[in-house]
VEXMAR-914288 format. One record per residue (C-alpha): x, y, z. Coordinates in steps of 0.001 Angstrom, whole numbers, padded with zeros to 6 digits, always signed. Layout:
XYZ/...
END
This chain:
-000357+000003+000089/+001513+003532-000724/+001964+005932+001558/-000326+008257+000297/-003221+005649+000715/-002232+004349+004454/-002451+008218+005381/-006472+008118+004209/-007695+005472+005936/-010988+004975+007030/-011687+004893+011285/-010722+001659+012467/-013683-001108+012746/-013321-003113+016120/-011166-005891+014859/-008412-003463+013848/-005158-002792+015077/-005809-000052+016628/-008914-001212+018854/-006271-004140+019804/-003349-001934+020884/-005370+001380+022091/-006091+000361+025858/-002228-000945+025808/-000750+002031+024429/-002925+004679+026650/-002057+002900+029714/+001742+002876+029128/+001958+006192+028550/-000001+007052+031605/+002417+004798+033365/+005185+006420+031808/+004734+009768+032939/+002150+011344+030380/-001126+012863+030827/-003422+010809+028579/-006054+013447+028586/-007702+015047+025013/-005526+018529+025093/-008439+019933+023091/-010236+019550+026394/-007520+019734+029018/-004616+022715+028720/-002710+019425+030640/-003496+016889+028574/-000923+015384+026193/-002312+012518+024004/-004415+012785+021059/-005918+009393+020198/-006910+008726+016621/-010077+011077+016053/-008763+013691+018448/-006330+014730+016402/-008789+016174+014061/-010126+018271+016809/-006843+020542+016618/-007199+022697+013377/-003500+022631+013040/-003070+019006+013120/-005603+017907+011136/-004507+020209+008375/-001075+018608+008724/-002117+015158+008768/-004244+015561+005673/-007199+013034+006656/-004872+010432+008469/-005543+009218+011741/-002307+007782+013465/-003032+005423+016652/-001487+008227+018902/+000125+012034+018592/+001684+012875+021805/+002717+016451+022697/+006475+017154+023602/+006259+020286+024266/+004470+023137+022900/+005893+022156+019119/+007293+018896+019237/+004997+015636+018582/+005727+012013+018736/+003760+009626+016245/+002666+006293+017155/+001285+003726+014967/-000166+000152+015771/-000646-002848+013870/-002557-006390+014754/+000168-008696+014018/+003750-008800+015570/+005320-009485+012298/+003820-006033+010975/+006000-004387+013206/+008182-002620+010073/+004804-001765+008333/+003750-000008+011573/+007231+001647+011848/+007363+002804+008080/+003810+004338+008405/+004376+006163+011657/+007640+007501+009768/+005062+008537+007020/+002747+010381+009271/+005695+012278+010941/+006699+013335+007362/+003288+014648+006580/+003202+016611+009632/+006453+018099+009113/+005568+019134+005404/+002349+020487+006664/+002497+022425+009506/+003835+025613+010403/+003414+025215+013772/+004200+021496+014889/+007367+019316+014248/+006894+015782+014552/+010563+014551+016159/+009543+010901+017472/+007884+008246+016319/+006667+004616+017212/+005553+001523+015576/+003742-000786+017643/+002602-004544+016638/+000864-007373+018440/-002075-007632+020772/-002815-008663+024472/-002758-012159+023347/+000474-012118+021505/+002027-009477+023359/+003777-006297+021951/+006622-005036+019991/+007614-001751+019910/+010321+000254+017375/+011195+004040+018087/+013137+006458+016256/+014306+010357+016754/+014271+012498+013886/+018309+013869+013884/+019751+016585+011578/+020776+013502+008923/+017669+011354+009093/+015797+009294+011317/+017914+007188+014023/+016770+004215+016119/+015983+004669+019868/+018001+002500+021726/+018975+001790+025694/+022169+001524+026614/+023262+000172+022854/+020379-002036+022652/+017000-001466+020838/+013924-000073+022913/+011486-002749+023500/+008886-000618+025102/+007482+002978+024810/+009631+006005+025951/+008643+007656+029340/+008268+011226+029445/+011606+012102+031143/+013345+009844+028417/+011848+012110+025814/+012727+015380+027447/+016534+013727+028070/+016516+012822+023759/+015032+016213+023062/+017699+018185+025298/+020538+015703+024347/+019978+015186+020877/+020991+011804+021454/+018657+008831+020884/+020831+006277+023201/+018807+006247+026247/+021221+005709+029615/+019741+004226+032337/+019591+005285+035851/+020608+002879+038269/+017956+002001+041012/+018894+002867+044143/+019533+000688+047432/+016342+002196+048914/+014166+001686+045897/+015627-001897+045449/+014735-002434+049515/+011236-000874+048881/+010697-002866+045584/+011376-006422+047334/+009153-005686+050326/+006074-004860+047897/+006745-007919+046104/+007290-010151+049079/+003906-008624+050887/+002143-009250+047468/+003446-013140+047577/+002846-013532+051067/-000632-013006+050537/-000734-015535+047836/+000661-018012+050340/+003665-018289+048490/+006217-019939+051078/+009448-017326+052105/+011827-019811+050613/+010070-020102+046974/+009856-016224+046723/+013093-015454+045435/+012925-018314+042624/+009848-017193+041684/+010778-013678+041139/+013645-015126+039432/+011182-016937+037125/+009137-014093+036510/+012298-011895+035575/+013339-014401+032574/+010118-014893+031326/+009792-010940+031345/+013272-010580+029515/+011812-013390+026538/+008436-011357+026537/+008466-007742+027992/+004759-007446+027666/+003796-010798+029341/+000422-010184+031140/-002864-012092+033137/-005952-010647+032244/-009165-011768+033666/-010296-013876+030593/-007087-015890+030704/-006915-019636+031853/-004328-019224+034744/-002818-022640+034421/-002073-021250+030660/-000219-018610+032250/+001792-020010+034569/+002771-022672+032067/+004029-019745+030043/+006010-018244+032291/+007779-021293+032771/+007896-022360+029335/+009874-018888+028550/+012202-019206+031697/+013220-022375+030851/+014302-021856+027421/+017413-020073+029359/+018550-022852+031474/+017559-025536+028388/+019933-023189+026091/+023014-023010+028985/+022519-026729+029720/+021392-026381+033258/+018463-027755+033865/+019221-029278+037212/+019012-025786+038216/+015526-025049+036369/+014030-027423+038825/+014544-025088+041263/+013115-022036+039786/+009988-023751+038388/+006880-022243+039314/+004691-024359+040977/+001063-023214+042340/+001059-023403+046354/-002596-024154+046310/-005648-025268+044172/-006418-021734+043951/-004507-020983+040758/-006476-018120+039865/-005273-016290+042753/-001593-017238+042215/-001732-016071+038541/-003265-012907+039591/-000454-012281+042279/+002245-013204+039475/+000877-010604+037413/+000713-008178+039804/+004751-008786+040792/+004894-008606+036908/+003820-005136+036833/+006146-004044+040095/+008940-005407+037815/+008169-003645+034842/+007386-000409+036567/+010712-000410+038150/+012564-001319+034796/+014644-003430+036680/+015628-005740+033399/+017100-002243+031840/+019478-002045+035348/+020888-005045+034700/+022530-004350+031697/+024794-001154+033710/+024911-002879+037229/+024380-005712+039683/+021164-005015+040774/+019897-008266+041052/+021873-009614+043366/+020955-007232+045968/+017334-007391+044959/+017500-011290+045343/+019444-011099+048702/+016521-009091+049983/+014039-012188+049296/+016959-014421+051161/+017285-012183+054359/+013245-011848+054510/+013067-015603+054469/+015569-016571+056704/+017470-018599+054205/+020689-016909+054012/+020831-017215+057762/+019745-020821+057521/+022345-021683+055154/+025212-019719+056789/+025333-017232+053711/+026509-014054+055094/+025794-011818+051651/+028665-009779+050536/+027450-005654+049972/+028318-004806+046377/+030410-001891+047255/+032427-004534+049035/+032527-006847+046088/+033588-003668+043601/+036318-002830+046107/+038221-006035+045877/+037790-005998+042112/+039640-002624+042294/+042098-003767+044731/+043302-006773+042573/+042527-004802+039372/+040848-007736+037960/+042260-008115+033889/+041246-010333+031442/+043524-012210+031686/+042944-013649+035118/+041711-016786+036010/+038999-016029+038888/+037139-018639+041042/+034969-018263+043827/+034280-021506+045940/+031468-019969+047875/+029384-017941+044528/+026015-017064+046641/+024554-014882+044000/+027424-014136+042168/+028744-010786+043832/+032392-011403+043266/+032375-012573+039802/+030425-009976+038387/+032299-007232+040119/+035815-008775+038392/+033792-008720+035095/+032508-005121+035429/+035944-004243+036000/+037192-005777+032878/+034617-004164+030950/+035235-001154+032065/+038978-001044+031390/+039306-003029+028244/+037740-004217+025200/+034459-005775+024489/+036333-008574+022863/+038355-008931+025979/+035723-008797+028115/+033771-011573+026203/+036833-014089+026583/+036966-013156+030313/+033336-014093+030670/+033135-017048+028777/+036698-018888+029867/+038257-016970+033031/+035098-016688+035470/+034220-020061+037563/+032338-020655+040575/+030846-023220+043277/+027465-022918+045148/+026371-025806+047075/+022670-024766+047898/+020669-025256+044760/+018214-022097+045212/+021087-019781+045676/+022979-021248+042732/+019948-020910+040633/+019901-017065+041795/+023556-017094+040754/+023217-018312+037160/+020286-015954+036279/+021933-012941+037705/+024813-013879+035884/+023015-014448+032640/+021561-010864+032393/+024812-009594+033238/+026318-011720+030293/+029241-013428+032213/+030210-016764+033180/+026844-018449+033024/+028288-021832+031797/+031000-021968+034482/+028928-022603+037630/+028809-025991+039462/+026005-026620+041705/+027631-028560+044194/+030059-028356+047089/+033469-026794+046582/+034893-029633+048522/+034001-032079+046162/+035437-030864+042793/+038574-029374+041531/+039200-026978+038821/+041808-028393+035993/+043788-027085+033683/+044745-029062+030073/+047662-027466+029959/+049982-024227+030775/+048217-021104+029142/+045178-023349+028397/+042168-020997+027780/+039627-022791+029993/+039443-024968+033016/+036878-028118+033720/+035171-028951+036959/+036563-032554+037956/+034840-034632+040704/+036964-035249+043646/+039304-032838+045663/+042798-034644+045009/+044649-033675+041811/+046883-036119+040481/+050719-035688+039530/+049688-034804+035915/+046861-032387+036549/+047463-028379+036169/+046152-026066+038676/+044937-023063+036565/+043059-020481+038572/+045382-017339+039243/+043073-015559+041118/+040380-016037+044270/+037780-013837+045526/+035067-015035+048061/+033464-014733+050763/+032497-018612+052605/+029563-019343+054590/+029317-018619+058253/+029147-020519+061666/+028090-023890+059592/+027689-026548+062030/+029529-029007+060356/+033093-028180+061573/+034430-029901+058278/+033249-026746+056103/+034461-024237+058733/+035433-020924+057294/+039496-021425+056962/+038631-024592+055222/+037375-022665+052362/+040893-020939+052103/+042709-024002+052221/+040606-025405+049262/+041122-021956+047127/+044826-022127+047685/+044996-026016+046681/+043138-024826+043425/+045820-021738+042538/+048716-021405+040544/+052080-020320+042496/+051902-016521+043341/+048387-016604+042523/+046270-013968+044741/+043463-014615+046971/+040937-012369+048822/+038563-013666+051201/+035968-012398+053823/+036589-014425+057299/+035009-013994+060853/+038018-012095+062993/+037720-014731+065108/+039550-017138+062304/+042610-014405+062711/+042813-014417+066397/+041490-017442+068152/+043474-020184+069907/+041344-022929+068104/+042797-021688+064617/+046429-021064+065973/+047736-023924+064467/+045967-023229+061013/+047362-019335+061016/+051035-020846+061680/+050860-023258+058865/+049150-020194+056581/+052165-018079+057338/+054394-021014+056537/+053504-021307+052911/+052026-018045+052216/+052286-014758+052623/+049535-012083+054126/+049531-009188+052202/+046557-007337+054173/+044047-007384+056766/+041032-005008+056398/+038923-004694+059262/+035260-003890+057980/+032548-001803+060281/+030751-003791+062866/+027508-003577+060856/+028828-004520+057352/+026398-007502+057362/+023595-005944+059255/+021325-007487+060366/+023392-010403+061103/+025763-009595+063749/+029525-010209+062875/+032781-008915+063303/+034630-009598+059840/+037863-008892+058344/+039042-009289+054599/+042384-011005+054074/+044304-010927+050911/+047292-013637+050709/+049925-014509+048169/+050066-018031+047516/+053259-020074+047506/+055444-017299+049085/+056573-018017+052945/+055534-014754+054784/+058896-014626+056967/+059045-010946+058091/+056956-009172+055293/+055210-006146+056149/+051184-006033+055940/+049026-003566+055296/+046797-003355+058329/+043560-001135+057248/+040861-000099+060050/+037817+000501+057803/+034989+002374+060278/+033391+003920+057522/+032472+002159+054077/+029792+004743+053488/+026671+003207+054195/+024178+003355+057042/+021221+001730+058878/+017960+002379+057313/+014952+000017+057964/+016554-002918+058731/+019095-002418+055717/+022364-000665+054607/+022004+002171+052516/+024397+004693+050781/+025117+007882+052925/+026132+009593+049675/+028924+011219+051913/+031765+012468+049742/+033875+011828+052693/+033018+008482+053002/+033246+007874+048735/+036929+009395+049073/+037743+006785+051762/+036758+004197+049938/+038723+005353+047001/+041407+005913+048710/+041865+002724+050586/+041713+001267+047030/+044429+003169+045571/+046631+002127+048269/+045664-001283+049010/+046154-002065+044993/+049417-000031+045119/+050635-002831+047715/+048964-005719+046716/+049772-005895+043305/+053187-003621+043062/+054716-003755+046299/+054673-000127+046748/+053838+001577+050326/+052023+004651+050214/+051940+007409+052968/+050304+005836+056125/+047161+007326+057807/+047952+006662+061454/+044695+004572+062553/+043068+003983+059049/+046142+002408+057747/+049655+001199+058874/+052362-001006+057367/+053680-003272+060202/+055309-007061+060206/+053353-009522+062355/+054069-008852+065933/+051606-011086+067715/+049530-014255+066638/+046439-012582+066321/+046292-011339+062862/+043907-008364+063137/+044491-004550+062572/+043570-003835+066481/+046461-005726+067238/+048851-004226+065212/+047540-000435+064626/+047761+002586+067109/+044196+004231+068084/+042590+006265+065338/+042642+009947+065838/+039433+011678+067076/+037029+012441+064431/+035339+015554+066007/+032346+015733+063552/+031454+011523+064399/+032173+012590+067820/+029641+015317+067979/+026991+012882+065742/+027481+010069+068226/+026863+012199+071197/+023899+013985+069707/+022255+010702+069036/+022976+009548+072357/+021648+012719+074348/+018528+012607+071736/+018241+009093+072789/+018432+009475+076424/+015678+012617+076454/+013433+010157+074468/+013750+008005+077348/+013261+010213+080072/+009931+011657+078018/+008564+008337+077348/+008960+006498+080793/+006277+008492+082462/+003578+007536+079457/+004767+003985+079530/+004221+004234+083539/+000347+005663+083015/-000493+003069+080775/
END
């Protein structure tokens, strides 16, 4: 059909594309910040739908009788044309017609300019596809998000950003910690109401995210069959595990209705999908490890983390360690207690930010390895890494103590997991770097925290670099004195970092981070002792969130530079008494408190703590009479 014929089509019949897409487009525009009221009747309205455009004389003249699905006002004189078609395979046709409408408007109006267009194809039953473009000085440019095609309608803020920067590539804003916490609480509440067990909530959300990645407009309608909807989600999510050869992990994620009331369950799933879609959490996964903290909130909520001994590593600590060891594409990285993948993803991000895309891709494919004994947590790690594009095939769902990583030859591109812990004489150790946070306080003493360090060291090449989070007690208690002695006889402790007491809040554990060089006897070497009292986070409603304090940010950056210079290059920086100092090991207690002086008094911190103590005291005095009266 010629363009001029398309522009003079009659009003749609009830079964046409516009009728099918009308409600979806209007709903999405409203959710994305636009006022969907008719601008002819409401001065604040921003969306003309179908025949409403003819109510504006200038726009009626400009369209020359054409009837696009929607015309959106982007300010006083800029327009965005949206055209829809019924079938998903008609996306190109819808997109071309939207451009034709825009061309007609621009040729026939002295008041309006159409600088954005979107083609929409599909239906509620089939889902919807979108393609959008921006009119630059040299023609139409496809609109992308972080370089990837945009598969949804634009938000009002995104339109403004494109108009301001004249850049059709949208840069996704990262969700804040508070936003992630609030989102997880809302979803937990909704799944609780649907009687989904605590331990099933994180896998349930994981399945929904995978299904959304395959079908962004997945939705349950009142007339749909609930079992068909649930099966549809499962079939879409299963594709990811099947494609990676990880079907044993799929069983940990597969949706199973908790009762015979499938309709209520399907409605709850749809409500969660809506929350996930509104938060645009899938867009955030391309640039940051947002799914790790998101999943961990569910694990904490259900006490799953506590039950299996997992102390989940805050992502800013993972990034700090990747920065200190200066993760590179030639490193072969292993995490024997991978959890939700925080350390592996931090290392991958560091490589991606500092090297070429090709180098990052090679690192992801052949240089990242992890073990996780707990099946549900392993499945979350797989999904987290799938969305980041790194290392998804190199995760082992088993205890690290029952497996070993073997290199086929010196300089081998990839390692292979083999059953059994013992290396034979011909097998080569290929791991160059380890970053890990072993499970804490497990009842099985055969898997004490320091055993993970021993295991990791056996997997490593000589001179390899290991980092591990450990409970402070491992580094000073009499029970582990012999282990520390043997560790120092065969390896060098480069640095010990004392973390803030509430790092793993609400879990109460004093912890340290230890950097170890394999195969270099410690002797009388200096150690970089660090007291990290302030990591830039504070407690908020049961969680830790960033303080957005520049002083804290500078302190972490300073620590990263000092530690990297020493750990990677053996270069000492000028000390900051009480914060970081270089000293040889003087006593058997391998903790900073035993080797450093008293930190200088921070007047600002003192005033803050004193003020809080006074406020608490006054509140106690004030509330006591009321409690007595009651």
